[in-house]
All heavy atoms as an XYZ file, in Angstrom:
990
protein
N     132.644     48.696    161.680
C     132.006     48.082    160.527
C     132.985     48.151    159.353
O     133.567     49.190    159.089
C     130.710     48.846    160.199
C     129.936     48.243    159.061
S     128.451     49.144    158.538
C     127.400     49.091    159.943
N     133.151     47.031    158.644
C     134.075     47.067    157.511
C     133.420     47.716    156.296
O     132.205     47.940    156.266
C     134.619     45.663    157.195
C     133.550     44.723    156.653
O     132.600     45.145    156.014
N     133.723     43.440    156.910
N     134.212     48.042    155.324
C     133.736     48.781    154.143
C     132.645     48.024    153.396
O     131.673     48.606    152.945
C     134.932     49.061    153.216
C     134.592     49.873    152.008
C     134.242     51.293    152.376
N     133.977     52.040    151.172
C     133.080     52.994    151.083
N     132.376     53.357    152.126
N     132.888     53.625    149.957
N     132.797     46.719    153.256
C     131.796     45.920    152.539
C     130.435     45.980    153.240
O     129.408     46.167    152.609
C     132.278     44.484    152.412
C     131.337     43.619    151.618
C     131.851     42.193    151.531
N     130.887     41.379    150.855
C     131.139     40.641    149.804
N     132.352     40.607    149.309
N     130.201     39.928    149.265
N     130.425     45.827    154.535
C     129.178     45.900    155.308
C     128.559     47.284    155.198
O     127.342     47.431    155.082
C     129.442     45.577    156.776
O     129.882     44.258    156.922
N     129.410     48.284    155.221
C     128.938     49.661    155.096
C     128.267     49.883    153.736
O     127.188     50.473    153.650
C     130.128     50.601    155.264
C     129.779     52.059    155.339
C     131.027     52.911    155.544
O     131.867     52.562    156.397
O     131.151     53.918    154.819
N     128.894     49.404    152.675
C     128.320     49.548    151.336
C     127.027     48.757    151.212
O     126.059     49.222    150.576
C     129.323     49.109    150.273
C     130.529     50.020    150.087
C     131.543     49.388    149.138
C     130.104     51.388    149.583
N     126.971     47.557    151.784
C     125.741     46.770    151.770
C     124.606     47.508    152.460
O     123.470     47.526    151.978
C     125.955     45.407    152.455
C     126.423     44.352    151.501
O     126.214     44.457    150.303
N     127.054     43.320    152.029
N     124.906     48.120    153.586
C     123.892     48.869    154.334
C     123.412     50.073    153.521
O     122.217     50.346    153.462
C     124.453     49.328    155.689
C     123.425     49.969    156.584
C     122.268     49.045    156.911
O     122.427     47.847    157.073
N     121.082     49.600    156.984
N     124.324     50.775    152.882
C     123.945     51.918    152.047
C     123.043     51.470    150.906
O     122.059     52.132    150.582
C     125.191     52.614    151.487
C     125.941     53.438    152.485
C     127.203     54.041    151.874
O     127.565     53.787    150.728
N     127.894     54.848    152.664
N     123.368     50.343    150.294
C     122.568     49.816    149.191
C     121.148     49.510    149.662
O     120.176     49.815    148.976
C     123.218     48.559    148.615
C     122.407     47.907    147.531
C     122.368     48.449    146.254
C     121.664     46.760    147.789
C     121.606     47.860    145.251
C     120.898     46.164    146.803
C     120.883     46.724    145.537
O     120.118     46.141    144.553
N     121.017     48.921    150.840
C     119.693     48.569    151.375
C     118.852     49.803    151.670
O     117.626     49.739    151.655
C     119.846     47.726    152.641
C     120.356     46.333    152.376
C     120.569     45.578    153.666
C     121.192     44.227    153.403
N     121.487     43.511    154.648
N     119.514     50.924    151.932
C     118.807     52.150    152.285
C     118.417     52.993    151.072
O     117.688     53.967    151.215
C     119.664     52.977    153.242
C     119.824     52.320    154.601
C     120.798     53.045    155.512
O     121.321     54.108    155.115
O     121.049     52.539    156.617
N     118.880     52.623    149.892
C     118.538     53.364    148.680
C     117.049     53.204    148.403
O     116.529     52.092    148.363
C     119.354     52.873    147.465
C     120.823     53.208    147.651
C     118.822     53.492    146.169
C     121.723     52.620    146.575
N     116.383     54.313    148.229
C     114.956     54.284    147.944
C     114.757     54.012    146.453
O     115.305     54.705    145.602
C     114.313     55.614    148.327
C     112.824     55.623    148.132
C     112.217     56.940    148.539
C     110.729     56.892    148.268
N     110.130     58.205    148.253
N     113.974     52.992    146.166
C     113.665     52.661    144.779
C     112.330     53.299    144.430
O     111.340     53.122    145.144
C     113.611     51.136    144.571
C     114.998     50.538    144.815
C     113.107     50.789    143.186
C     115.043     49.039    144.786
N     112.311     54.064    143.346
C     111.083     54.727    142.923
C     110.503     54.010    141.712
O     111.224     53.612    140.805
C     111.361     56.189    142.587
C     111.710     57.010    143.798
C     111.811     58.482    143.479
O     112.494     58.829    142.506
O     111.187     59.271    144.204
N     109.187     53.879    141.732
C     108.453     53.200    140.670
C     107.465     54.172    140.051
O     107.096     55.166    140.654
C     107.666     52.020    141.248
O     108.516     51.179    141.971
N     107.016     53.834    138.837
C     106.007     54.670    138.208
C     105.974     54.515    136.705
O     106.317     53.473    136.163
N     105.583     55.601    136.049
C     105.413     55.605    134.598
C     106.235     56.756    134.024
O     106.256     57.845    134.583
C     103.923     55.773    134.216
C     103.735     55.735    132.710
C     103.067     54.699    134.892
N     106.922     56.471    132.926
C     107.725     57.502    132.274
C     107.480     57.479    130.765
O     106.858     56.565    130.240
C     109.211     57.332    132.578
C     109.873     56.134    131.942
C     110.595     56.266    130.756
C     109.798     54.871    132.518
C     111.221     55.171    130.168
C     110.425     53.775    131.945
C     111.131     53.929    130.772
O     111.746     52.854    130.194
N     107.962     58.522    130.122
C     107.881     58.565    128.663
C     109.219     58.987    128.087
O     109.994     59.684    128.729
C     106.783     59.516    128.186
C     107.079     60.988    128.384
C     105.973     61.888    127.848
O     104.996     61.437    127.290
N     106.139     63.184    128.030
N     109.461     58.522    126.869
C     110.579     59.002    126.074
C     109.928     59.817    124.964
O     109.137     59.284    124.188
C     111.409     57.846    125.485
C     111.951     56.952    126.600
C     112.544     58.399    124.624
C     112.631     55.690    126.095
N     110.221     61.110    124.938
C     109.550     62.010    123.991
C     110.538     62.515    122.945
O     111.622     62.998    123.258
C     108.930     63.195    124.729
C     108.122     64.133    123.838
C     107.329     65.145    124.648
N     108.121     65.833    125.653
C     108.853     66.929    125.424
N     108.908     67.454    124.226
N     109.530     67.493    126.414
N     110.124     62.379    121.695
C     110.899     62.899    120.571
C     110.506     64.370    120.424
O     109.354     64.687    120.129
C     110.547     62.106    119.307
C     111.334     62.531    118.097
O     111.717     63.684    117.964
N     111.563     61.592    117.197
N     111.457     65.280    120.635
C     111.156     66.711    120.588
C     111.033     67.235    119.159
O     110.557     68.346    118.954
C     112.238     67.520    121.332
O     113.501     67.286    120.715
C     112.287     67.132    122.801
N     111.418     66.430    118.184
C     111.329     66.855    116.781
C     109.932     66.599    116.227
O     109.300     67.483    115.665
C     112.398     66.142    115.910
C     112.228     66.501    114.447
C     113.790     66.504    116.386
N     109.426     65.373    116.408
C     108.118     65.043    115.823
C     107.014     64.853    116.862
O     105.872     64.601    116.510
C     108.220     63.803    114.925
C     108.627     62.551    115.671
O     108.529     62.460    116.883
N     109.093     61.553    114.926
N     107.342     64.962    118.150
C     106.334     64.886    119.206
C     105.892     63.483    119.597
O     105.071     63.319    120.490
N     106.432     62.460    118.954
C     106.045     61.097    119.292
C     106.592     60.716    120.666
O     107.664     61.177    121.063
C     106.582     60.102    118.266
C     105.857     60.110    116.950
C     106.426     59.015    116.075
C     105.526     58.693    114.917
N     106.007     57.525    114.176
N     105.844     59.850    121.370
C     106.277     59.408    122.691
C     106.193     57.892    122.800
O     105.426     57.236    122.087
C     105.451     60.043    123.833
C     105.617     61.544    123.866
C     103.995     59.665    123.737
N     106.988     57.366    123.706
C     106.918     55.962    124.101
C     106.684     55.959    125.597
O     107.419     56.600    126.350
C     108.218     55.235    123.752
C     108.175     53.773    124.075
C     107.501     52.805    123.399
C     108.840     53.112    125.148
N     107.703     51.579    123.988
C     108.530     51.743    125.080
C     109.670     53.538    126.171
C     109.004     50.814    125.976
C     110.153     52.610    127.072
C     109.824     51.264    126.958
N     105.631     55.294    126.039
C     105.233     55.272    127.443
C     105.517     53.895    128.024
O     105.216     52.881    127.385
C     103.737     55.618    127.584
C     103.278     55.477    129.021
C     103.451     57.018    127.059
N     106.074     53.872    129.241
C     106.353     52.594    129.900
C     106.237     52.737    131.407
O     106.570     53.778    131.964
C     107.756     52.105    129.547
N     105.782     51.676    132.041
C     105.768     51.598    133.492
C     106.974     50.805    133.951
O     107.464     49.933    133.233
N     107.456     51.105    135.140
C     108.619     50.392    135.670
C     108.556     50.317    137.192
O     108.048     51.240    137.835
C     109.935     51.074    135.234
O     111.027     50.324    135.739
C     110.030     52.505    135.696
N     109.078     49.240    137.736
C     109.178     49.108    139.186
C     110.391     49.850    139.726
O     110.545     49.973    140.937
C     109.269     47.631    139.584
C     107.962     46.909    139.382
O     106.919     47.521    139.157
N     108.006     45.603    139.456
N     111.255     50.324    138.821
C     112.463     51.020    139.243
C     112.863     52.001    138.143
O     113.261     51.592    137.056
C     113.589     50.014    139.509
C     114.827     50.645    140.076
O     114.993     51.858    140.058
N     115.725     49.820    140.576
N     112.783     53.291    138.434
C     113.104     54.305    137.425
C     114.537     54.210    136.920
O     114.862     54.752    135.873
C     112.831     55.715    137.950
C     111.387     56.114    137.907
C     110.765     56.635    139.027
C     110.644     55.969    136.750
C     109.435     57.014    138.985
C     109.301     56.329    136.698
C     108.700     56.860    137.829
N     115.406     53.521    137.626
C     116.779     53.370    137.152
C     116.825     52.593    135.834
O     117.809     52.671    135.104
C     117.637     52.705    138.217
C     117.866     53.630    139.376
C     118.792     53.056    140.396
C     118.940     54.058    141.431
N     119.347     54.209    142.533
N     115.761     51.864    135.520
C     115.733     51.139    134.252
C     115.682     52.092    133.058
O     115.956     51.679    131.936
C     114.551     50.158    134.171
O     113.319     50.891    134.253
C     114.616     49.108    135.267
N     115.352     53.358    133.313
C     115.377     54.338    132.215
C     116.797     54.448    131.660
O     116.971     54.641    130.463
C     114.884     55.712    132.683
C     113.411     55.739    132.996
S     112.688     57.382    133.283
C     113.854     58.240    134.268
N     117.795     54.321    132.523
C     119.183     54.362    132.055
C     119.466     53.187    131.130
O     120.190     53.319    130.145
C     120.152     54.338    133.241
C     120.090     55.602    134.055
O     119.780     56.661    133.546
N     120.357     55.479    135.339
N     118.890     52.031    131.446
C     119.052     50.852    130.591
C     118.415     51.057    129.238
O     118.948     50.640    128.206
N     117.268     51.714    129.223
C     116.574     51.991    127.958
C     117.406     52.946    127.109
O     117.559     52.761    125.903
C     115.186     52.565    128.244
C     114.354     52.745    127.009
C     114.358     51.506    126.170
C     113.026     50.912    125.983
N     113.090     49.818    124.985
N     117.977     53.967    127.753
C     118.847     54.906    127.030
C     120.051     54.156    126.448
O     120.440     54.350    125.297
C     119.326     56.024    127.954
C     120.211     57.055    127.256
C     120.744     58.097    128.211
N     119.730     58.793    128.954
C     119.064     59.871    128.511
N     119.326     60.350    127.322
N     118.164     60.443    129.265
N     120.636     53.261    127.246
C     121.792     52.484    126.803
C     121.424     51.608    125.606
O     122.192     51.517    124.634
C     122.326     51.633    127.954
C     123.565     50.868    127.606
C     124.785     51.509    127.481
C     123.509     49.499    127.405
C     125.937     50.805    127.153
C     124.652     48.780    127.085
C     125.865     49.435    126.953
N     120.254     50.946    125.649
C     119.793     50.138    124.504
C     119.749     50.975    123.230
O     120.193     50.535    122.176
C     118.367     49.617    124.750
C     118.236     48.437    125.616
C     116.772     48.036    125.798
O     115.898     48.503    125.031
O     116.497     47.261    126.725
N     119.188     52.169    123.355
C     119.072     53.041    122.180
C     120.461     53.490    121.701
O     120.720     53.522    120.500
C     118.179     54.242    122.503
C     116.701     53.898    122.687
C     115.965     55.029    123.392
C     116.048     53.591    121.341
N     121.341     53.806    122.629
C     122.695     54.217    122.260
C     123.453     53.087    121.564
O     124.253     53.331    120.664
C     123.472     54.671    123.497
C     122.992     55.973    124.075
C     123.588     56.269    125.443
O     124.038     55.376    126.155
N     123.576     57.547    125.812
N     123.196     51.862    121.981
C     123.887     50.690    121.417
C     123.169     50.130    120.188
O     123.590     49.124    119.623
C     124.012     49.585    122.467
C     124.887     49.940    123.639
S     126.614     50.170    123.167
C     126.804     51.934    123.273
N     122.071     50.780    119.792
C     121.297     50.368    118.615
C     120.726     48.951    118.790
O     120.701     48.159    117.859
C     122.167     50.448    117.354
C     121.344     50.464    116.086
O     120.208     50.933    116.080
N     121.908     49.948    115.010
N     120.253     48.644    120.014
C     119.725     47.313    120.301
C     118.291     47.326    120.828
O     117.823     46.328    121.359
C     120.619     46.582    121.326
O     120.656     47.349    122.534
C     122.021     46.360    120.794
N     117.583     48.444    120.689
C     116.211     48.517    121.192
C     115.297     47.604    120.384
O     115.384     47.537    119.167
C     115.690     49.953    121.118
O     114.334     50.003    121.517
N     114.417     46.898    121.097
C     113.450     46.039    120.405
C     112.383     46.862    119.694
O     111.709     46.375    118.793
C     112.794     45.054    121.388
C     111.843     45.724    122.354
C     110.497     45.875    122.029
C     112.270     46.211    123.574
C     109.629     46.498    122.895
C     111.413     46.831    124.443
C     110.080     46.971    124.103
O     109.219     47.608    124.977
N     112.221     48.135    120.081
C     111.242     49.008    119.424
C     111.924     49.630    118.203
O     112.635     50.626    118.291
C     110.767     50.078    120.406
C     109.621     50.888    119.865
O     109.633     51.311    118.721
N     108.620     51.107    120.692
N     111.703     49.004    117.061
C     112.420     49.384    115.837
C     112.129     50.810    115.390
O     113.016     51.529    114.933
C     112.111     48.397    114.702
C     112.537     46.969    115.022
C     114.002     46.882    115.387
C     114.405     45.477    115.774
N     115.602     45.426    116.579
N     110.875     51.243    115.514
C     110.516     52.595    115.083
C     111.190     53.648    115.965
O     111.726     54.642    115.463
C     108.998     52.765    115.113
C     108.539     54.061    114.491
C     107.027     54.219    114.490
O     106.309     53.283    114.879
O     106.568     55.305    114.099
N     111.184     53.419    117.272
C     111.867     54.329    118.195
C     113.365     54.346    117.905
O     113.986     55.402    117.829
C     111.599     53.909    119.641
C     112.331     54.674    120.743
C     112.025     56.159    120.698
C     111.963     54.094    122.112
N     113.932     53.167    117.688
C     115.366     53.067    117.396
C     115.706     53.803    116.100
O     116.704     54.515    116.017
C     115.794     51.604    117.289
C     117.285     51.418    117.089
C     118.089     51.803    118.312
O     117.970     51.178    119.348
N     118.920     52.825    118.195
N     114.847     53.656    115.093
C     115.080     54.312    113.806
C     115.091     55.835    113.963
O     115.977     56.513    113.438
C     114.006     53.885    112.812
C     114.190     54.447    111.428
C     113.109     53.951    110.460
O     112.324     53.053    110.774
N     113.078     54.529    109.292
N     114.104     56.362    114.714
C     114.069     57.813    114.925
C     115.246     58.278    115.786
O     115.803     59.347    115.558
C     112.747     58.234    115.567
C     111.615     58.314    114.547
O     111.858     58.068    113.348
O     110.480     58.632    114.961
N     115.650     57.473    116.764
C     116.819     57.797    117.601
C     118.056     57.923    116.712
O     118.840     58.863    116.844
C     117.010     56.703    118.652
C     118.159     56.902    119.587
C     119.469     56.589    119.352
C     118.117     57.434    120.913
N     120.234     56.875    120.456
C     119.429     57.401    121.429
C     117.091     57.920    121.723
C     119.740     57.846    122.714
C     117.408     58.360    122.999
C     118.713     58.324    123.473
N     118.206     56.967    115.808
C     119.357     56.987    114.900
C     119.284     58.173    113.948
O     120.300     58.783    113.630
C     119.442     55.685    114.115
C     119.729     54.486    115.004
O     120.166     54.619    116.138
N     119.457     53.299    114.484
N     118.081     58.497    113.481
C     117.908     59.591    112.512
C     118.081     60.968    113.149
O     118.787     61.822    112.616
C     116.511     59.494    111.873
C     116.253     60.576    110.844
C     114.884     60.452    110.190
O     114.292     59.354    110.230
O     114.414     61.466    109.635
N     117.435     61.204    114.299
C     117.430     62.529    114.913
C     118.534     62.726    115.951
O     118.860     63.854    116.302
C     116.074     62.810    115.571
C     114.921     62.803    114.604
C     113.889     61.877    114.741
C     114.849     63.711    113.551
C     112.823     61.862    113.861
C     113.788     63.700    112.662
C     112.774     62.771    112.824
O     111.717     62.756    111.955
N     119.070     61.637    116.482
C     120.127     61.727    117.482
C     119.584     61.797    118.899
O     118.428     62.143    119.140
N     120.436     61.456    119.828
C     120.063     61.392    121.248
C     119.532     62.719    121.775
O     118.634     62.749    122.616
C     121.281     60.951    122.062
C     121.009     60.781    123.523
C     122.186     60.191    124.281
O     123.152     59.720    123.647
O     122.124     60.196    125.521
N     120.078     63.832    121.309
C     119.667     65.151    121.808
C     118.221     65.494    121.473
O     117.662     66.422    122.059
C     120.600     66.240    121.279
C     121.995     66.137    121.870
O     122.145     65.505    122.937
O     122.937     66.668    121.250
N     117.610     64.764    120.550
C     116.222     65.030    120.162
C     115.230     64.321    121.082
O     114.019     64.457    120.900
C     115.983     64.599    118.724
N     115.720     63.593    122.088
C     114.842     62.814    122.961
C     115.006     63.228    124.412
O     116.115     63.482    124.867
C     115.137     61.319    122.815
C     114.725     60.772    121.480
C     115.572     60.878    120.396
C     113.496     60.169    121.302
C     115.201     60.404    119.145
C     113.105     59.687    120.063
C     113.961     59.803    118.983
N     113.880     63.276    125.122
C     113.899     63.555    126.556
C     113.180     62.424    127.286
O     112.182     61.895    126.803
C     113.273     64.916    126.914
C     114.126     66.062    126.416
C     111.874     65.039    126.383
N     113.723     62.067    128.439
C     113.136     61.051    129.308
C     112.425     61.803    130.429
O     113.069     62.575    131.145
C     114.223     60.144    129.875
C     114.814     59.195    128.877
C     115.561     59.657    127.793
C     114.621     57.827    129.012
C     116.110     58.784    126.872
C     115.172     56.941    128.092
C     115.912     57.418    127.019
N     111.112     61.588    130.562
C     110.325     62.336    131.537
C     109.488     61.390    132.396
O     108.831     60.497    131.873
C     109.383     63.305    130.817
C     110.112     64.294    129.930
C     109.202     65.059    128.980
O     108.302     64.439    128.376
O     109.398     66.276    128.860
N     109.501     61.624    133.696
C     108.658     60.860    134.608
C     107.261     61.463    134.567
O     107.087     62.663    134.773
C     109.236     60.884    136.035
C     110.557     60.128    136.059
C     108.236     60.294    137.037
C     111.298     60.181    137.382
N     106.278     60.623    134.273
C     104.891     61.070    134.220
C     104.217     60.951    135.582
O     103.391     61.778    135.948
C     104.103     60.255    133.193
C     104.575     60.371    131.749
C     103.843     59.378    130.863
C     104.364     61.793    131.241
N     104.558     59.890    136.310
C     103.916     59.656    137.600
C     104.791     58.734    138.448
O     105.333     57.749    137.949
C     102.558     58.996    137.378
C     101.805     58.662    138.628
C     100.427     58.081    138.363
O     100.021     57.922    137.194
O      99.746     57.773    139.359
N     104.905     59.078    139.720
C     105.609     58.236    140.674
C     104.574     57.519    141.527
O     103.601     58.125    141.967
C     106.531     59.087    141.573
O     107.457     59.777    140.738
C     107.292     58.237    142.557
N     104.786     56.230    141.738
C     103.860     55.438    142.546
C     104.502     55.207    143.907
O     105.617     54.697    144.002
C     103.551     54.087    141.867
C     102.859     54.338    140.537
C     102.706     53.208    142.776
C     102.691     53.097    139.689
N     103.789     55.588    144.926
C     104.303     55.397    146.280
C     103.954     53.992    146.760
O     102.804     53.558    146.666
C     103.700     56.437    147.220
C     104.319     56.377    148.581
C     104.039     57.635    149.387
O     103.831     58.694    148.793
O     104.048     57.518    150.618
N     104.952     53.303    147.251
C     104.736     51.958    147.778
C     104.015     52.081    149.110
O     104.449     52.812    149.990
C     106.078     51.215    147.959
C     105.858     49.841    148.570
C     106.793     51.099    146.627
N     102.908     51.367    149.232
C     102.118     51.422    150.453
C     102.579     50.327    151.421
O     102.964     49.244    151.001
C     100.647     51.246    150.108
C     100.164     52.326    149.141
C      98.684     52.418    149.099
C      98.112     53.486    148.210
N      98.921     54.238    147.365
N     102.537     50.600    152.722
C     102.970     49.596    153.698
C     101.996     48.425    153.837
O     102.280     47.466    154.533
C     103.072     50.396    155.007
C     102.190     51.581    154.819
C     102.182     51.878    153.349
N     100.864     48.494    153.183
C      99.859     47.428    153.225
C     100.450     46.129    152.659
O     100.973     46.117    151.543
C      98.653     47.869    152.384
C      97.545     46.849    152.317
O      97.704     45.729    152.838
O      96.495     47.181    151.733
N     100.375     45.022    153.392
C     100.951     43.761    152.893
C     100.260     43.241    151.629
O     100.817     42.418    150.916
C     100.779     42.790    154.064
C      99.750     43.395    154.935
C      99.785     44.872    154.714
N      99.062     43.738    151.344
C      98.342     43.307    150.150
C      98.596     44.209    148.952
O      98.076     43.971    147.869
C      96.834     43.235    150.432
C      96.505     42.206    151.481
C      96.150     42.608    152.763
C      96.590     40.850    151.213
C      95.868     41.674    153.743
C      96.312     39.904    152.179
C      95.948     40.322    153.438
O      95.672     39.391    154.402
N      99.391     45.257    149.141
C      99.699     46.167    148.037
C     100.579     45.444    147.020
O     101.617     44.886    147.359
C     100.417     47.416    148.556
C     100.805     48.375    147.470
C      99.859     49.123    146.802
C     102.131     48.518    147.094
C     100.211     50.013    145.798
C     102.498     49.401    146.098
C     101.535     50.142    145.452
N     100.146     45.460    145.771
C     100.861     44.793    144.683
C     101.459     45.867    143.779
O     100.755     46.445    142.948
C      99.899     43.891    143.922
C     100.560     43.088    142.812
O     101.731     43.348    142.489
O      99.886     42.206    142.264
N     102.739     46.134    143.942
C     103.405     47.195    143.177
C     103.338     46.927    141.681
O     103.043     47.822    140.898
C     104.857     47.353    143.624
C     105.667     48.408    142.879
C     105.050     49.793    143.059
C     107.108     48.401    143.342
N     103.585     45.700    141.287
C     103.571     45.354    139.866
C     102.202     45.647    139.246
O     102.105     46.206    138.151
C     103.935     43.878    139.698
C     104.184     43.455    138.294
C     104.685     42.014    138.263
C     104.982     41.582    136.851
N     105.511     40.229    136.780
N     101.148     45.308    139.958
C      99.792     45.561    139.477
C      99.505     47.059    139.431
O      98.895     47.562    138.489
C      98.777     44.854    140.376
C      97.357     44.986    139.854
O      97.118     44.626    138.678
O      96.492     45.465    140.618
N      99.962     47.799    140.448
C      99.760     49.248    140.475
C     100.462     49.916    139.293
O      99.899     50.798    138.642
C     100.270     49.827    141.794
N     101.673     49.473    138.990
C     102.422     50.027    137.860
C     101.688     49.720    136.554
O     101.522     50.588    135.693
C     103.869     49.484    137.828
C     104.553     49.826    136.508
C     104.668     50.027    139.000
N     101.214     48.490    136.416
C     100.490     48.085    135.204
C      99.233     48.937    135.001
O      98.962     49.408    133.899
C     100.117     46.609    135.295
C      99.456     46.056    134.042
C      99.031     44.606    134.213
N      98.191     44.366    135.387
C      96.904     44.694    135.477
N      96.294     45.291    134.485
N      96.224     44.426    136.578
N      98.487     49.177    136.064
C      97.255     49.976    135.967
C      97.551     51.426    135.612
O      96.854     52.039    134.801
C      96.473     49.903    137.273
C      95.797     48.568    137.478
C      95.093     48.506    138.813
C      94.425     47.153    138.991
N      93.855     46.980    140.336
N      98.592     52.001    136.223
C      98.930     53.400    135.924
C      99.509     53.534    134.512
O      99.267     54.521    133.836
C      99.893     53.958    136.972
C      99.311     54.004    138.377
C      97.902     54.590    138.436
N      97.884     55.975    137.983
C      96.802     56.617    137.569
N      95.631     56.024    137.556
N      96.875     57.868    137.168
N     100.245     52.528    134.064
C     100.737     52.547    132.685
C      99.552     52.516    131.726
O      99.515     53.280    130.752
C     101.655     51.357    132.423
C     102.163     51.298    130.995
C     103.013     50.072    130.709
O     103.169     49.202    131.589
O     103.539     49.998    129.595
N      98.574     51.667    132.006
C      97.374     51.594    131.160
C      96.648     52.937    131.135
O      96.173     53.385    130.082
C      96.443     50.487    131.659
N      96.584     53.597    132.279
C      95.952     54.925    132.349
C      96.670     55.916    131.432
O      96.042     56.644    130.658
C      95.980     55.449    133.790
C      95.741     56.919    133.892
N      94.492     57.482    133.802
C      96.607     57.960    134.039
C      94.594     58.809    133.891
N      95.874     59.117    134.038
N      97.992     55.953    131.498
C      98.761     56.889    130.676
C      98.701     56.525    129.194
O      98.681     57.421    128.336
C     100.198     56.998    131.169
C     100.279     57.835    132.405
C     100.407     57.404    133.700
C     100.173     59.260    132.473
N     100.400     58.470    134.550
C     100.270     59.626    133.832
C     100.023     60.263    131.513
C     100.206     60.953    134.251
C      99.973     61.582    131.938
C     100.060     61.909    133.285
N      98.653     55.250    128.891
C      98.505     54.843    127.487
C      97.163     55.323    126.949
O      97.073     55.811    125.820
C      98.638     53.327    127.348
C     100.052     52.774    127.523
C     100.016     51.248    127.596
C     100.958     53.234    126.395
N      96.131     55.213    127.760
C      94.804     55.677    127.333
C      94.763     57.196    127.223
O      94.185     57.753    126.289
C      93.750     55.199    128.332
C      92.337     55.529    127.898
C      91.310     54.993    128.881
O      91.472     53.861    129.376
O      90.337     55.735    129.150
N      95.407     57.880    128.157
C      95.406     59.341    128.171
C      96.202     59.934    127.010
O      95.740     60.842    126.329
C      95.988     59.858    129.510
O      95.186     59.347    130.578
C      96.005     61.377    129.563
N      97.415     59.424    126.797
C      98.301     59.995    125.774
C      98.112     59.386    124.392
O      98.497     59.996    123.392
C      99.762     59.848    126.214
C     100.147     60.594    127.487
C     101.581     60.271    127.875
C      99.955     62.092    127.325
N      97.570     58.172    124.344
C      97.322     57.484    123.077
C      98.557     57.497    122.171
O      98.503     57.962    121.035
C      96.107     58.118    122.382
C      95.531     57.233    121.311
O      95.700     56.025    121.341
N      94.865     57.844    120.348
N      99.690     56.953    122.665
C     100.948     57.021    121.907
C     101.090     55.914    120.860
O     102.049     55.139    120.871
C     101.995     56.890    123.009
C     101.353     55.963    123.983
C      99.891     56.325    123.963
N     100.129     55.846    119.962
C     100.104     54.808    118.945
C     100.117     55.437    117.558
O      99.692     56.564    117.379
C      98.860     53.927    119.109
C      98.652     53.427    120.512
C      97.653     53.942    121.312
C      99.492     52.455    121.039
C      97.471     53.490    122.606
C      99.326     51.999    122.334
C      98.305     52.519    123.119
N     100.607     54.702    116.587
C     100.601     55.190    115.204
C     101.413     56.453    115.047
O     102.583     56.512    115.449
N     100.805     57.493    114.493
C     101.495     58.758    114.243
C     101.817     59.525    115.518
O     102.590     60.470    115.490
C     100.649     59.654    113.331
C     100.526     59.093    111.925
O     101.362     58.233    111.555
O      99.597     59.497    111.202
N     101.206     59.127    116.641
C     101.396     59.852    117.902
C     102.482     59.253    118.788
O     102.870     59.858    119.773
C     100.079     59.903    118.668
C      99.013     60.675    117.913
C      97.775     60.752    118.712
N      98.099     61.371    120.011
C      97.233     61.992    120.760
N      95.990     62.082    120.379
N      97.582     62.516    121.918
N     102.906     58.043    118.478
C     103.896     57.454    119.371
C     104.486     56.156    118.898
O     104.250     55.705    117.782
N     105.263     55.554    119.798
C     106.025     54.348    119.485
C     105.455     53.087    120.139
O     105.975     52.011    119.916
C     107.476     54.533    119.951
C     108.171     55.721    119.332
C     108.389     56.879    120.047
C     108.591     55.691    118.001
C     109.031     57.974    119.482
C     109.231     56.769    117.421
C     109.443     57.912    118.173
O     110.078     58.981    117.608
N     104.411     53.233    120.935
C     103.807     52.075    121.575
C     102.969     51.297    120.562
O     102.472     51.866    119.591
C     102.930     52.477    122.755
C     103.751     52.983    123.924
O     104.141     54.140    123.947
N     104.016     52.118    124.879
N     102.800     50.018    120.823
C     101.971     49.151    119.991
C     100.696     48.863    120.783
O     100.787     48.467    121.950
C     102.701     47.831    119.696
O     103.946     48.137    119.087
C     101.889     46.947    118.776
N      99.531     49.055    120.170
C      98.294     48.755    120.901
C      98.259     47.282    121.320
O      98.654     46.411    120.559
C      97.182     49.060    119.902
C      97.821     49.839    118.808
C      99.275     49.509    118.830
N      97.798     47.064    122.540
C      97.682     45.679    123.026
C      96.399     45.071    122.466
O      95.369     45.737    122.421
C      97.660     45.678    124.554
C      98.926     46.271    125.161
C      99.235     45.668    126.470
C     100.434     46.195    127.179
N     101.467     46.859    126.546
N      96.457     43.807    122.015
C      95.251     43.176    121.480
C      94.209     42.998    122.579
O      94.540     42.734    123.730
C      95.742     41.823    120.964
C      97.067     41.604    121.590
C      97.606     42.925    122.013
N      92.946     43.129    122.203
C      91.841     43.004    123.192
C      91.561     41.573    123.517
O      91.517     40.670    122.931
C      90.580     43.682    122.679
C      90.779     45.192    122.621
O      91.605     45.733    123.336
N      90.026     45.846    121.777
């Protein structure tokens, strides 16, 4: 097997984990909660904040003020993909994110999330 085929096979075997995570400010206790189909996107979120390009202006402002060391990225829940052909991962992530938003209530003084309109 050539190197390219070997790398392709390794890539296909990488387990992708999905679920809900939070970015927690250890100085003021505020959190930002998000669901994702791939936890590797947390690295992208960190990169956005490092590059000062986050769409969440309040989170970006606190990141700039307190520095990267004041924030921790924590997985709240991992969602196991079910072998059922009717299992909808995107829907499962959305429902679990809604659960954590309701549980943690990361809005206003408690967090960086924006309440969704009813």
